[in-house]
C-alpha angles and dihedrals in degrees: 000000000000118000112255119211089211093056119012122097094347091293096137110160099194135244137280125249117192089345095301122123110231093221146068141206141159115183104211145161093213139023095255113013108069125184117204111256108256120240115249096018096249103138091114094065106125113253090228090060091049091048091051091053092049092048093049094051093044088055089055091048092051091048091052091240098109119121131193094273090056090059090049089053091047092051092051091048092051090050090052089047090054089054094044097048105025087230106145096201088075089068089062091047090050091052092051093049095046093047090050089054092049092048087063099034111021092182097049105136099203090053093047091049089047091054089053091051090046091053090052090050089052091047091241094137097168089055090047089057091052093052093046091051090049089055092048092052086062098035115016090185097058102128095193091055090053087052092051090048091051094047091051091048091053092053091046090053093247096132097164091055090047094054092048091051092048090049090054091047095054091042089057100039124007100203144129091283094050096042088050088056091050086055090048092052093047093051087047085062097048092253096132096163088053091047090053092050092051093047090052086056088051090054091054091045094056112117097196137035088251090058093047094048091050093050092045090053091051089049090051089053090053090053093046095047090053093050098254099136098168093052091045092051092049093048096047089051090051089055091050092047089066099031108027094175095050104116106204096068089052087055089048091054089049090056090048090051091050091048090053091053097257093124093156091057091047091052093050091049093048093046088058091045097053090048088062103027112020097187109165090238091059095043090051092049090051087053089052090051090051090052090050090053094047096253096131097161092053088048091051091054092051092050091049088052090054090054091049091048092051089055089056092049090049090052089053091055097259109147112224111258133204095279089062091053092050091047092052091048094050110027105004094083087224111091091162090061088048090053093049090050094045092051091051091048092049092050089056101037120010097194124152090254092056092043089056092049092047092049092050093047090051089050092051091053094048099256093128102160092051090045091059092056094056094039089056089049091055088060096048095104095053092261117194095200112133094208092056090055092045090055091047090050095050091047091050090049091052089053092051093248097137097173092054091044091052092046096051097041091048089049092051091054092043091055093048123345088197099046092130131012088223108027097044088059090049092049091053091048092050092049091049091052091050093060 
């Protein structure tokens, strides 16, 4: 009998009322700058292994011996390389290789799946849905395609569709990837204990050390985002014990160090991280740490680097995601651009993440009454994201609604008193001034 999310192993996801999922989650490395979770959970694949695959296939291409499946393999490897190095040009290389494969074999499932994963990586969620559906027209039992479809639906704000896709995925293949999505859906609903339980199942389900390290890092993020620093520290170190070169747990430990007041240690760790893996999320967090330590000029340089990086991602066809909007609103010195971007994002995909970013961008440009509407929408699933409540609290304060401001700011700090090295301090200061 197939495993049912709604029954097996206590993994109940919940029910829908009026089409709304009663849950909320955002898997994230930081409090504000959130990468989209990658399909297949393969970020821990060693770069050397990826490079070896790329070199081997390129040799076949040069010798004239390459076939369509080789280009599919090359496209997948380039996509992994993009994740492993934060170098956006690999997205373009992945697209070329996958399209070459499909030009020779239009029905090739690995290539079609790869295009879906590429679309997710580029934040083109509508396109990801199209590729996943194309796969499912050929193979209705392709579990990975159901996962892509669910991930795209989450980002598009279609939570009912997402849950149905995740259900089909776990029915077809209970695995690390499907259990991770159960965790994702549960956190989307505010069921953090349930999300932790499901992610522990994902850890056990991992078939390689790369799988296990990825799932442990996600588990560490769940602990950190709920304020459990000791558990987060322990879990990140467990991930590094089996995959020492995997970058995200190093970032997790840096956030734990900052939360414990060791901002100097956090800075040193993040300086080493961005040298190896200059993902904009990490660069921006390093900037925040510099601000917290009074190094404003160093922070300015980091924020300028984020803007330059985003231009490179844009050139590689990566659509700006919510973390870019939040960055522009907070540190980009251009809240009007943030608002323009947020409105465009909301028109395409009215998810709770985008609603939060739109509300905050409206707040930053002085449109306070409108901001409250979208901030409230970001909380409609029962979200337990401290930054959402921080935004709601600041908006309520600007409107003179002191009870709501106190309620939301208190809730942000109750969820995670260390949710942001900058905003958590501001939330405490605002609460202190309200007394």
